[in-house]
Backbone as a chain_set.jsonl record, in Angstrom:
{"seq": "MKHFLKRILTATLCLLALCAAFVSSASAASNACEQTSGDSSCVTSFIVRTTSRWLFSDVLKLSQTESVMMIMKGNYYTAPAFHENTPTGTKKMYEKYHVTVEELDDDGNVADSYERIFDEGSLKLKLNRNSVYRITVVPTFCEFEQKMTDHSYYITNPHLNPYGLEYTQGNIISRIFSSVSTSKWKPLGWETDSTWYVSTTRGIEGCSFGE", "coords": {"N": [[7.838, -27.821, 50.083], [9.559, -28.412, 47.953], [7.747, -29.489, 46.123], [6.205, -27.246, 45.625], [8.058, -25.485, 44.396], [8.553, -27.038, 42.181], [6.106, -26.939, 40.865], [5.994, -24.207, 40.254], [8.195, -24.015, 38.524], [7.353, -25.69, 36.446], [5.082, -24.305, 35.536], [6.326, -21.971, 34.656], [7.942, -22.92, 32.561], [5.96, -23.807, 30.803], [4.747, -21.385, 30.179], [6.857, -20.086, 28.886], [7.137, -21.755, 26.685], [4.69, -21.318, 25.442], [4.935, -18.602, 24.783], [7.102, -18.74, 23.012], [5.98, -20.22, 20.952], [4.027, -18.455, 20.16], [5.525, -16.245, 19.242], [6.917, -17.491, 17.184], [4.818, -18.194, 15.476], [3.854, -15.649, 14.805], [6.058, -14.616, 13.47], [6.198, -16.279, 11.273], [4.034, -15.518, 9.793], [4.667, -12.978, 8.793], [4.131, -11.312, 6.637], [1.206, -11.352, 5.337], [0.083, -10.345, 3.114], [1.705, -9.975, 0.884], [1.471, -9.928, -1.875], [-0.096, -7.819, -2.51], [-0.486, -4.797, -4.131], [-0.014, -1.634, -5.91], [-0.114, 1.251, -8.122], [0.73, 4.632, -9.242], [-0.948, 5.105, -11.339], [-3.603, 4.422, -11.173], [-6.666, 4.009, -9.224], [-6.881, 1.871, -6.415], [-8.501, -0.753, -4.69], [-8.734, -2.942, -1.894], [-9.454, -5.871, 0.107], [-9.128, -6.542, 3.566], [-8.554, -8.925, 6.08], [-8.589, -9.335, 9.526], [-7.165, -11.044, 12.409], [-7.809, -12.882, 15.504], [-6.115, -11.948, 17.496], [-5.041, -11.15, 20.83], [-3.136, -9.835, 22.322], [-1.496, -7.918, 21.012], [-1.86, -5.018, 18.859], [-3.431, -5.127, 15.605], [-1.726, -4.659, 12.582], [-1.169, -3.118, 9.446], [1.2, -2.374, 7.073], [1.978, -0.001, 4.658], [4.202, 0.59, 1.958], [6.153, 2.668, -0.236], [7.811, 3.487, -3.35], [10.209, 5.952, -4.308], [9.765, 7.989, -7.171], [10.036, 9.375, -10.536], [8.931, 12.516, -11.314], [7.746, 14.456, -13.982], [8.174, 17.896, -14.408], [7.119, 21.362, -14.499], [8.808, 24.27, -14.195], [8.112, 27.098, -12.18], [5.376, 29.361, -11.331], [2.975, 29.125, -12.663], [0.959, 27.299, -15.037], [1.411, 27.564, -18.536], [0.605, 26.928, -21.154], [-2.133, 26.607, -23.565], [-3.661, 24.342, -23.029], [-3.657, 21.683, -20.595], [-2.006, 19.341, -21.17], [-0.366, 20.38, -23.082], [1.679, 21.743, -22.021], [5.206, 22.017, -21.667], [7.634, 19.924, -20.226], [10.134, 21.173, -18.016], [11.97, 20.129, -16.4], [12.74, 17.561, -13.945], [11.607, 15.766, -11.01], [12.506, 13.887, -8.254], [10.463, 12.049, -6.23], [7.928, 11.141, -3.754], [4.716, 9.724, -4.402], [1.59, 11.232, -3.541], [-0.634, 9.646, -1.873], [-4.08, 9.193, -1.186], [-5.537, 7.56, 1.38], [-8.208, 5.552, 2.219], [-9.749, 3.962, 4.881], [-12.014, 1.548, 5.577], [-14.084, -0.004, 7.843], [-15.95, -2.931, 7.707], [-19.242, -4.218, 8.274], [-21.072, -7.298, 9.094], [-22.819, -7.469, 6.966], [-21.516, -6.26, 4.934], [-21.629, -3.534, 4.911], [-20.472, -0.159, 5.596], [-19.158, 0.31, 8.714], [-17.454, 1.9, 10.159], [-14.95, 4.406, 9.519], [-11.854, 5.912, 8.37], [-9.407, 8.35, 7.233], [-6.19, 8.681, 5.692], [-3.129, 10.345, 4.767], [-0.695, 9.338, 2.532], [2.319, 10.015, 1.883], [4.967, 9.604, 2.186], [7.772, 7.38, 2.772], [6.592, 5.18, 4.044], [3.556, 3.94, 5.614], [1.716, 3.226, 8.453], [-1.121, 1.352, 9.298], [-3.4, 0.932, 11.806], [-5.499, -1.653, 12.844], [-8.658, -3.053, 13.94], [-9.091, -6.112, 15.747], [-10.345, -9.309, 14.546], [-11.881, -8.434, 12.305], [-13.178, -7.035, 9.195], [-11.909, -5.171, 6.539], [-12.114, -2.607, 4.045], [-9.775, -1.184, 2.017], [-8.87, 1.675, 0.32], [-6.8, 3.071, -2.09], [-5.834, 6.055, -3.374], [-4.226, 7.692, -5.933], [-2.807, 10.939, -6.043], [-2.026, 12.368, -8.433], [-3.447, 11.092, -10.438], [-6.176, 11.802, -10.028], [-5.891, 14.579, -10.174], [-4.967, 14.98, -12.806], [-7.215, 14.187, -14.292], [-8.996, 16.226, -13.6], [-7.645, 18.483, -14.612], [-7.629, 18.064, -17.335], [-10.092, 18.865, -18.075], [-11.024, 21.622, -19.673], [-12.253, 23.985, -18.745], [-11.841, 23.833, -16.003], [-9.065, 23.78, -15.9], [-8.222, 26.325, -16.943], [-8.966, 28.022, -14.938], [-7.404, 27.305, -12.833], [-4.519, 27.599, -13.072], [-2.386, 27.878, -11.396], [-2.308, 25.788, -9.661], [-0.946, 23.3, -7.571], [-1.233, 20.134, -6.587], [0.267, 18.804, -4.705], [0.97, 20.522, -2.768], [-1.137, 21.098, -1.161], [-2.974, 21.548, 1.922], [-3.012, 19.129, 4.584], [-4.355, 16.883, 7.043], [-2.518, 15.536, 8.742], [-0.2, 17.033, 8.884], [1.657, 19.577, 10.664], [1.422, 23.139, 11.379], [3.84, 24.312, 10.578], [4.962, 22.458, 8.754], [3.001, 22.532, 6.789], [3.146, 25.174, 5.857], [5.767, 25.175, 4.842], [5.493, 23.24, 2.852], [3.653, 24.498, 1.162], [5.119, 26.746, 0.281], [7.358, 25.554, -1.0], [6.204, 24.055, -3.072], [5.131, 25.979, -4.677], [6.897, 26.694, -6.563], [7.072, 24.988, -8.668], [5.282, 22.878, -11.03], [3.37, 19.88, -11.426], [3.526, 17.587, -14.188], [3.259, 14.976, -14.889], [4.003, 11.47, -14.285], [7.196, 10.281, -15.023], [8.191, 7.776, -14.584], [6.08, 5.454, -13.118], [5.029, 5.819, -9.745], [5.146, 3.311, -7.264], [3.339, 1.315, -4.92], [3.09, -0.94, -2.079], [2.091, -3.644, 0.108], [4.064, -3.965, 2.77], [4.498, -5.06, 5.301], [2.74, -7.098, 7.65], [0.863, -7.56, 10.654], [-0.953, -9.702, 12.603], [-2.786, -10.109, 10.59], [-4.945, -11.877, 8.532], [-5.204, -12.126, 5.766], [-5.183, -10.604, 2.424], [-7.262, -9.459, -0.288], [-8.378, -8.905, -3.678], [-11.099, -7.443, -5.589], [-13.62, -7.781, -4.247]], "CA": [[8.548, -26.733, 49.41], [10.051, -28.906, 46.669], [6.594, -29.603, 45.225], [5.808, -25.883, 45.253], [9.034, -25.014, 43.42], [8.374, -27.805, 40.952], [4.928, -26.399, 40.18], [6.392, -22.899, 39.714], [9.082, -24.273, 37.39], [6.534, -26.239, 35.359], [4.263, -23.217, 34.998], [7.214, -21.045, 33.935], [8.322, -23.566, 31.308], [4.777, -23.789, 29.937], [4.57, -20.017, 29.723], [7.912, -19.819, 27.917], [6.813, -22.508, 25.466], [3.575, -20.621, 24.816], [5.471, -17.372, 24.19], [7.931, -19.115, 21.863], [5.069, -20.619, 19.878], [3.355, -17.248, 19.693], [6.491, -15.475, 18.462], [7.19, -18.25, 15.969], [3.652, -18.064, 14.61], [3.795, -14.274, 14.32], [7.136, -14.434, 12.511], [5.899, -17.037, 10.059], [3.027, -14.784, 9.025], [5.111, -11.593, 8.861], [3.456, -10.54, 5.594], [0.139, -12.156, 4.744], [-0.453, -9.621, 1.95], [2.868, -9.548, 0.11], [1.128, -9.778, -3.289], [-0.997, -6.67, -2.657], [0.276, -3.622, -4.548], [-0.643, -0.769, -6.898], [0.783, 2.32, -8.556], [0.161, 5.976, -9.342], [-1.76, 5.249, -12.551], [-5.016, 4.089, -10.973], [-7.202, 3.798, -7.882], [-6.885, 0.455, -6.059], [-9.171, -1.144, -3.443], [-8.554, -4.342, -1.52], [-10.087, -6.294, 1.354], [-8.204, -7.055, 4.581], [-9.177, -9.653, 7.193], [-7.711, -9.436, 10.687], [-7.341, -12.248, 13.215], [-8.345, -12.687, 16.862], [-5.039, -11.731, 18.469], [-5.509, -10.394, 21.986], [-2.051, -9.175, 23.042], [-0.973, -6.781, 20.275], [-2.774, -4.479, 17.852], [-3.22, -5.593, 14.24], [-1.103, -3.581, 11.821], [-0.835, -3.296, 8.041], [2.123, -1.309, 6.698], [2.152, 0.283, 3.243], [5.455, 1.246, 1.596], [6.179, 3.08, -1.638], [9.109, 3.844, -3.914], [10.342, 7.27, -4.931], [9.77, 7.92, -8.624], [10.413, 10.616, -11.21], [7.834, 13.336, -11.814], [8.085, 15.53, -14.924], [7.655, 19.133, -13.833], [7.297, 22.647, -15.175], [9.243, 25.223, -13.182], [7.383, 28.356, -12.184], [4.153, 29.458, -10.545], [1.758, 28.935, -13.456], [0.976, 26.632, -16.335], [1.353, 28.632, -19.535], [0.038, 26.49, -22.431], [-3.602, 26.705, -23.617], [-4.252, 23.136, -22.445], [-2.774, 21.078, -19.6], [-1.004, 18.448, -21.747], [0.479, 21.091, -24.034], [2.822, 22.298, -21.302], [6.45, 21.272, -21.897], [8.44, 19.775, -19.007], [11.405, 21.893, -17.963], [12.812, 19.433, -15.442], [12.151, 16.397, -13.272], [11.723, 15.79, -9.546], [12.372, 12.581, -7.622], [9.55, 12.305, -5.121], [6.897, 10.152, -3.465], [3.341, 10.103, -4.722], [0.737, 11.57, -2.394], [-1.819, 8.787, -1.951], [-5.144, 9.354, -0.197], [-5.904, 6.203, 1.792], [-9.45, 5.449, 2.995], [-9.853, 2.682, 5.58], [-13.417, 1.345, 5.945], [-14.397, -1.256, 8.542], [-17.228, -3.426, 7.203], [-19.992, -5.106, 9.164], [-21.349, -8.629, 8.539], [-23.575, -7.326, 5.721], [-20.695, -5.563, 3.958], [-21.833, -2.091, 5.003], [-19.398, 0.551, 6.298], [-19.476, 0.565, 10.112], [-16.575, 2.97, 10.626], [-13.935, 4.7, 8.506], [-10.971, 7.05, 8.568], [-8.555, 8.622, 6.075], [-4.803, 9.042, 5.933], [-2.309, 10.757, 3.627], [0.492, 8.484, 2.403], [3.206, 10.754, 0.993], [6.336, 9.332, 2.603], [8.2, 6.029, 2.43], [5.722, 4.14, 4.596], [2.388, 4.352, 6.394], [1.172, 2.126, 9.248], [-2.554, 1.411, 9.578], [-3.796, 0.063, 12.92], [-6.814, -2.212, 12.572], [-9.267, -3.822, 15.017], [-9.012, -7.562, 15.545], [-11.571, -10.005, 14.132], [-12.646, -7.484, 11.501], [-12.965, -6.996, 7.745], [-11.72, -3.798, 6.096], [-11.856, -2.265, 2.649], [-8.799, -0.103, 1.961], [-8.813, 2.264, -1.019], [-5.604, 3.901, -2.261], [-6.095, 6.954, -4.504], [-3.069, 8.538, -6.248], [-3.151, 12.346, -6.248], [-1.891, 12.851, -9.797], [-4.514, 10.484, -11.234], [-7.356, 12.665, -9.9], [-5.503, 15.913, -10.627], [-4.908, 14.959, -14.271], [-8.591, 14.15, -14.795], [-9.564, 17.565, -13.438], [-6.958, 19.463, -15.444], [-7.965, 17.876, -18.746], [-11.312, 19.64, -18.275], [-10.457, 22.931, -19.998], [-12.824, 25.032, -17.896], [-11.174, 23.732, -14.699], [-7.646, 24.099, -16.094], [-7.961, 27.758, -17.145], [-9.213, 28.756, -13.69], [-6.481, 26.808, -11.804], [-3.177, 27.419, -13.644], [-1.399, 27.972, -10.316], [-2.537, 24.712, -8.7], [-0.068, 22.14, -7.399], [-1.937, 19.351, -5.562], [1.198, 18.288, -3.697], [1.183, 21.549, -1.767], [-2.355, 21.354, -0.405], [-2.923, 21.202, 3.342], [-3.584, 17.854, 4.976], [-4.575, 16.876, 8.494], [-1.407, 15.026, 9.543], [0.883, 17.996, 8.993], [1.478, 20.719, 11.564], [1.386, 24.407, 10.671], [5.155, 24.561, 9.973], [5.122, 21.604, 7.573], [2.071, 22.988, 5.762], [3.703, 26.398, 5.267], [6.932, 24.775, 4.056], [4.996, 22.546, 1.672], [3.026, 25.492, 0.291], [6.166, 27.57, -0.324], [8.215, 24.778, -1.893], [5.477, 23.599, -4.254], [4.728, 27.109, -5.513], [7.972, 26.943, -7.519], [7.0, 24.016, -9.762], [3.968, 22.272, -11.26], [3.516, 18.524, -11.951], [2.984, 17.312, -15.523], [3.021, 13.537, -15.049], [5.092, 10.6, -13.861], [8.073, 9.695, -16.038], [8.051, 6.366, -14.195], [5.025, 5.42, -12.101], [5.261, 5.472, -8.35], [4.509, 2.047, -6.897], [3.177, 1.04, -3.492], [2.852, -2.352, -1.79], [1.99, -3.986, 1.524], [5.404, -4.435, 3.117], [4.481, -5.804, 6.564], [1.456, -7.269, 8.337], [0.852, -8.227, 11.959], [-2.324, -10.018, 12.981], [-3.612, -10.062, 9.392], [-5.178, -13.196, 7.956], [-4.917, -12.064, 4.345], [-5.757, -9.532, 1.62], [-7.781, -9.936, -1.566], [-8.975, -7.908, -4.568], [-12.313, -7.793, -6.31], [-14.781, -8.153, -3.427]], "C": [[9.029, -27.153, 48.029], [8.915, -28.995, 45.649], [6.14, -28.226, 44.726], [6.74, -25.318, 44.182], [8.889, -25.735, 42.093], [7.191, -27.281, 40.144], [5.24, -25.043, 39.539], [7.238, -23.072, 38.46], [8.291, -24.783, 36.185], [5.694, -25.149, 34.699], [5.097, -22.245, 34.188], [7.61, -21.613, 32.581], [7.159, -23.564, 30.309], [4.555, -22.397, 29.342], [5.603, -19.656, 28.658], [7.637, -20.525, 26.597], [5.691, -21.831, 24.701], [4.055, -19.353, 24.12], [6.293, -17.677, 22.948], [7.064, -19.487, 20.68], [4.375, -19.393, 19.284], [4.273, -16.42, 18.792], [6.779, -16.162, 17.146], [6.061, -18.113, 14.968], [3.572, -16.674, 13.998], [4.859, -14.035, 13.262], [6.833, -15.115, 11.199], [4.917, -16.295, 9.175], [3.365, -13.296, 8.988], [4.489, -10.724, 7.781], [2.446, -11.418, 4.879], [-0.413, -11.53, 3.475], [0.655, -9.167, 1.011], [2.576, -9.365, -1.374], [0.255, -8.542, -3.557], [-0.208, -5.411, -2.971], [-0.527, -2.808, -5.559], [0.343, 0.292, -7.335], [0.012, 3.619, -8.766], [-0.733, 6.165, -10.557], [-3.247, 5.016, -12.31], [-5.366, 3.946, -9.498], [-7.269, 2.296, -7.615], [-7.603, 0.248, -4.734], [-8.891, -2.613, -3.165], [-9.165, -4.597, -0.146], [-9.041, -6.889, 2.288], [-9.006, -7.745, 5.686], [-8.177, -9.78, 8.335], [-8.057, -10.676, 11.499], [-7.814, -11.89, 14.623], [-7.237, -12.528, 17.889], [-5.531, -10.856, 19.62], [-4.408, -9.564, 22.64], [-1.564, -7.909, 22.349], [-2.007, -6.285, 19.27], [-2.424, -5.037, 16.473], [-2.749, -4.423, 13.384], [-0.874, -4.017, 10.38], [0.024, -2.102, 7.632], [2.227, -1.207, 5.179], [3.504, 0.96, 3.039], [5.377, 1.658, 0.134], [7.595, 3.465, -2.051], [9.082, 5.29, -4.4], [10.393, 7.088, -6.444], [10.025, 9.298, -9.21], [9.183, 11.305, -11.789], [8.379, 14.36, -12.809], [7.428, 16.808, -14.424], [7.877, 20.314, -14.786], [7.652, 23.655, -14.09], [8.481, 26.531, -13.318], [6.07, 28.262, -11.44], [2.892, 29.107, -11.323], [2.016, 28.016, -14.637], [0.736, 27.702, -17.399], [0.709, 28.223, -20.854], [-1.485, 26.582, -22.393], [-4.314, 25.498, -23.005], [-3.211, 22.443, -21.567], [-1.657, 20.254, -20.237], [-0.135, 19.109, -22.806], [1.664, 21.779, -23.353], [4.047, 21.4, -21.507], [7.243, 21.153, -20.604], [9.748, 20.547, -19.108], [12.359, 21.266, -16.954], [12.106, 18.212, -14.892], [12.381, 16.522, -11.768], [11.54, 14.379, -9.018], [11.566, 12.763, -6.342], [8.65, 11.1, -4.875], [5.561, 10.656, -4.008], [2.614, 10.449, -3.421], [-0.556, 10.79, -2.555], [-2.801, 9.144, -0.847], [-5.662, 7.952, 0.127], [-7.167, 6.255, 2.654], [-9.559, 4.051, 3.566], [-11.279, 2.534, 6.097], [-13.586, -0.018, 6.622], [-15.807, -1.687, 8.143], [-17.921, -4.318, 8.232], [-20.293, -6.426, 8.448], [-22.104, -8.576, 7.22], [-22.784, -6.597, 4.633], [-20.88, -4.06, 3.939], [-20.713, -1.446, 5.817], [-19.855, 0.882, 7.721], [-18.659, 1.716, 10.682], [-15.529, 3.218, 9.541], [-13.043, 5.844, 8.957], [-10.07, 7.186, 7.349], [-7.149, 9.007, 6.526], [-4.16, 9.519, 4.635], [-1.026, 9.928, 3.667], [1.425, 9.151, 1.399], [4.664, 10.651, 1.426], [6.666, 7.883, 2.255], [7.291, 4.937, 2.931], [4.579, 4.747, 5.4], [1.852, 3.127, 7.125], [-0.309, 2.369, 9.524], [-2.867, 0.426, 10.698], [-5.249, -0.359, 12.728], [-7.333, -2.981, 13.785], [-9.181, -5.315, 14.707], [-10.372, -8.126, 15.155], [-12.467, -9.123, 13.263], [-12.316, -7.63, 10.02], [-12.919, -5.531, 7.328], [-11.653, -3.721, 4.576], [-10.935, -1.048, 2.644], [-8.686, 0.376, 0.519], [-7.658, 3.249, -1.086], [-5.771, 4.724, -3.535], [-4.866, 7.824, -4.758], [-3.497, 9.969, -6.586], [-3.101, 12.745, -7.719], [-2.985, 12.296, -10.707], [-5.76, 11.37, -11.216], [-7.077, 14.066, -10.453], [-5.51, 15.995, -12.153], [-6.306, 14.964, -14.881], [-9.242, 15.528, -14.701], [-8.957, 18.554, -14.433], [-7.207, 19.269, -16.936], [-9.323, 18.475, -19.091], [-10.874, 21.099, -18.462], [-10.983, 24.041, -19.093], [-12.197, 25.017, -16.496], [-9.725, 24.197, -14.809], [-7.4, 25.604, -16.175], [-8.244, 28.594, -15.901], [-8.262, 28.319, -12.565], [-5.061, 26.633, -12.341], [-2.07, 27.425, -12.598], [-1.379, 26.725, -9.437], [-1.454, 23.631, -8.737], [-0.661, 21.301, -6.274], [-1.032, 18.816, -4.471], [1.506, 19.324, -2.626], [-0.048, 21.85, -0.937], [-2.206, 20.921, 1.046], [-3.507, 19.813, 3.576], [-3.499, 17.709, 6.494], [-3.368, 16.425, 9.305], [-0.321, 16.073, 9.784], [0.605, 19.073, 10.034], [1.6, 22.004, 10.747], [2.717, 24.697, 9.975], [5.327, 23.741, 8.698], [4.185, 22.043, 6.455], [2.583, 24.252, 5.072], [4.888, 26.05, 4.369], [6.503, 24.106, 2.76], [4.41, 23.531, 0.679], [4.066, 26.336, -0.431], [6.965, 26.784, -1.347], [7.489, 24.368, -3.165], [4.968, 24.742, -5.118], [5.746, 27.37, -6.616], [7.976, 25.958, -8.688], [5.594, 23.443, -9.857], [4.16, 20.882, -11.857], [2.869, 18.368, -13.332], [2.748, 15.821, -15.767], [4.242, 12.72, -14.668], [5.876, 10.093, -15.062], [8.127, 8.18, -15.836], [7.057, 6.332, -13.042], [5.575, 5.124, -10.717], [4.543, 4.158, -8.065], [4.404, 1.939, -5.381], [2.872, -0.441, -3.295], [2.688, -2.539, -0.284], [3.316, -4.634, 1.92], [5.439, -5.28, 4.389], [3.046, -5.952, 7.057], [1.691, -7.929, 9.687], [-0.59, -8.457, 12.356], [-3.283, -9.962, 11.811], [-3.733, -11.469, 8.809], [-4.866, -13.217, 6.469], [-5.587, -10.872, 3.686], [-6.248, -10.108, 0.301], [-8.37, -8.765, -2.349], [-10.338, -8.389, -5.023], [-13.474, -8.264, -5.478], [-15.592, -6.923, -3.094]], "O": [[8.937, -26.395, 47.063], [9.077, -28.636, 44.483], [5.746, -28.063, 43.571], [6.286, -24.747, 43.19], [9.072, -25.15, 41.025], [7.248, -27.188, 38.918], [4.805, -24.763, 38.422], [7.038, -22.379, 37.462], [8.528, -24.364, 35.052], [5.603, -25.073, 33.473], [4.649, -21.746, 33.156], [7.619, -20.901, 31.577], [7.359, -23.344, 29.114], [4.221, -22.253, 28.166], [5.282, -19.011, 27.66], [7.871, -19.969, 25.524], [5.717, -21.767, 23.471], [3.635, -19.058, 23.001], [6.2, -16.966, 21.948], [7.361, -19.124, 19.542], [4.165, -19.304, 18.074], [3.866, -15.955, 17.727], [6.878, -15.509, 16.107], [6.292, -17.94, 13.772], [3.261, -16.527, 12.816], [4.615, -13.343, 12.275], [7.165, -14.599, 10.132], [4.956, -16.421, 7.951], [2.483, -12.449, 9.13], [4.332, -9.52, 7.979], [2.783, -12.136, 3.937], [-1.281, -12.112, 2.825], [0.561, -8.098, 0.409], [3.351, -8.712, -2.072], [-0.089, -8.262, -4.706], [0.641, -4.995, -2.183], [-1.59, -3.237, -6.009], [1.515, 0.242, -6.96], [-1.188, 3.698, -8.507], [-1.23, 7.267, -10.791], [-4.071, 5.374, -13.153], [-4.495, 3.784, -8.644], [-7.671, 1.53, -8.491], [-7.357, 0.971, -3.768], [-8.819, -3.427, -4.086], [-9.365, -3.679, 0.649], [-8.174, -7.648, 1.856], [-10.009, -7.213, 6.164], [-7.062, -10.268, 8.147], [-9.109, -11.285, 11.304], [-8.172, -10.745, 14.899], [-7.402, -12.933, 19.039], [-6.331, -9.941, 19.421], [-4.708, -8.675, 23.436], [-1.25, -6.924, 23.017], [-2.911, -7.021, 18.877], [-1.271, -5.377, 16.204], [-3.308, -3.328, 13.454], [-0.441, -5.139, 10.122], [-0.375, -0.953, 7.822], [2.524, -2.188, 4.497], [3.909, 1.8, 3.842], [4.626, 1.07, -0.644], [8.456, 3.732, -1.213], [8.048, 5.784, -4.848], [10.998, 6.136, -6.938], [10.207, 10.271, -8.478], [8.486, 10.752, -12.641], [9.356, 15.051, -12.52], [6.254, 16.801, -14.055], [8.683, 20.268, -15.715], [6.87, 23.868, -13.164], [8.234, 27.01, -14.424], [5.697, 27.188, -10.969], [1.854, 28.823, -10.727], [3.124, 27.953, -15.17], [-0.045, 28.631, -17.19], [0.299, 29.097, -21.618], [-2.073, 26.631, -21.313], [-5.439, 25.618, -22.52], [-2.01, 22.606, -21.784], [-0.489, 20.435, -19.895], [0.746, 18.461, -23.372], [2.542, 22.328, -24.02], [3.933, 20.175, -21.519], [7.504, 22.161, -19.946], [10.388, 20.57, -20.159], [13.431, 21.808, -16.685], [11.005, 17.871, -15.324], [13.237, 17.283, -11.316], [10.528, 13.738, -9.303], [11.947, 13.544, -5.47], [8.609, 10.164, -5.673], [5.312, 11.86, -4.063], [2.999, 10.0, -2.342], [-1.461, 11.208, -3.276], [-2.403, 9.372, 0.295], [-6.164, 7.248, -0.75], [-7.194, 6.92, 3.69], [-9.474, 3.066, 2.833], [-11.71, 3.302, 6.956], [-13.267, -1.054, 6.039], [-16.749, -0.899, 8.231], [-17.274, -5.07, 8.961], [-19.827, -6.648, 7.331], [-22.046, -9.522, 6.435], [-23.303, -6.343, 3.546], [-20.353, -3.378, 3.059], [-20.077, -2.111, 6.635], [-20.811, 1.633, 7.917], [-19.114, 2.423, 11.581], [-15.255, 2.332, 8.732], [-13.421, 6.643, 9.814], [-9.97, 6.27, 6.533], [-6.954, 9.58, 7.598], [-4.589, 9.147, 3.543], [-0.363, 9.832, 4.699], [1.338, 8.886, 0.2], [5.489, 11.497, 1.081], [5.92, 7.234, 1.522], [7.212, 3.871, 2.321], [4.628, 5.908, 5.809], [1.565, 2.105, 6.5], [-0.701, 3.462, 9.934], [-2.628, -0.774, 10.56], [-6.12, 0.475, 12.481], [-6.543, -3.503, 14.572], [-9.196, -5.721, 13.545], [-11.41, -7.51, 15.397], [-13.68, -9.076, 13.469], [-11.325, -8.254, 9.641], [-13.782, -4.742, 7.714], [-11.195, -4.65, 3.912], [-11.276, -0.005, 3.201], [-8.439, -0.415, -0.391], [-7.545, 4.148, -0.253], [-5.842, 4.176, -4.635], [-4.491, 8.617, -3.894], [-4.451, 10.171, -7.337], [-4.026, 13.39, -8.213], [-3.402, 12.968, -11.651], [-6.335, 11.655, -12.266], [-7.926, 14.66, -11.118], [-6.002, 16.968, -12.724], [-6.557, 15.659, -15.866], [-9.954, 15.948, -15.613], [-9.67, 19.364, -15.024], [-7.02, 20.199, -17.721], [-9.672, 18.584, -20.266], [-10.408, 21.735, -17.517], [-10.231, 24.941, -18.716], [-12.039, 26.069, -15.876], [-9.218, 24.907, -13.941], [-6.471, 26.111, -15.546], [-7.814, 29.744, -15.814], [-8.297, 28.883, -11.472], [-4.447, 25.598, -12.084], [-0.942, 27.022, -12.882], [-0.526, 26.609, -8.557], [-1.1, 23.121, -9.8], [-0.602, 21.709, -5.114], [-1.515, 18.412, -3.413], [2.23, 19.032, -1.674], [-0.025, 22.752, -0.099], [-1.41, 20.037, 1.362], [-4.396, 19.377, 2.845], [-2.665, 18.342, 7.142], [-3.193, 16.871, 10.439], [0.398, 16.003, 10.781], [-0.548, 19.441, 10.261], [1.856, 21.949, 9.544], [2.723, 25.273, 8.887], [5.783, 24.26, 7.679], [4.543, 21.937, 5.282], [2.47, 24.389, 3.854], [5.001, 26.573, 3.26], [7.071, 24.366, 1.699], [4.646, 23.413, -0.523], [3.92, 26.617, -1.621], [7.226, 27.28, -2.443], [8.097, 24.336, -4.235], [4.422, 24.497, -6.193], [5.494, 28.177, -7.511], [8.796, 26.081, -9.598], [4.815, 23.508, -8.906], [5.027, 20.705, -12.713], [1.813, 18.938, -13.607], [2.104, 15.449, -16.748], [5.371, 13.207, -14.72], [5.303, 9.545, -16.003], [8.11, 7.41, -16.796], [7.183, 7.103, -12.092], [6.466, 4.291, -10.544], [3.447, 3.925, -8.575], [5.276, 2.414, -4.653], [2.446, -1.121, -4.228], [3.101, -1.686, 0.502], [3.644, -5.725, 1.454], [6.318, -6.128, 4.539], [2.233, -5.041, 6.902], [2.596, -8.748, 9.846], [-1.37, -7.509, 12.439], [-4.484, -9.784, 12.012], [-2.731, -12.16, 8.619], [-4.327, -14.199, 5.959], [-6.438, -10.211, 4.281], [-5.727, -11.116, -0.178], [-8.803, -7.768, -1.771], [-10.693, -9.558, -4.875], [-14.261, -9.083, -5.952], [-16.611, -7.023, -2.411]]}, "num_chains": 1, "name": "protein.A"}
């Protein structure tokens, strides 16, 4: 009986030591991508490599700061060209980033992908273990501005506010609320750029640009 209890105790201690080492290792690598960031002025892509963890899912968390958008109050743009409109106020808000997550195979081809809207303080992306991903973050105003500087597009869309468009994550109530609230103002450009960054990683080996 004593030998049996001793074996149980030894196995329990080994298990506790293994768990402590696992937790310690996970804590030490709490953010393997802390240098990865971007802003609302340009499109950014980066590569993510996950590890071979077996107990928990791999997670990469994006966070962003609220910034100041120059706005024109009302339902329509009124100047002959987009950049000739005069701001009549400002709005503190988050940028609406379109995030594309592409899982790459051994040859660098896209094996699977999905998209998310990142228009709040943070966004968690769950990733498969032992994988390589390309994540592309596209700021809404960057694309919107390019379209609106095309005069033929601008004169046919003076009512457009891209921050009020429908998106898949929202339910019908949030989409209606968004549509109503954004019909009262139009964006003219960031007074200070919105910035985003990788705030937390779990099970991530690292991130890199330019691949």
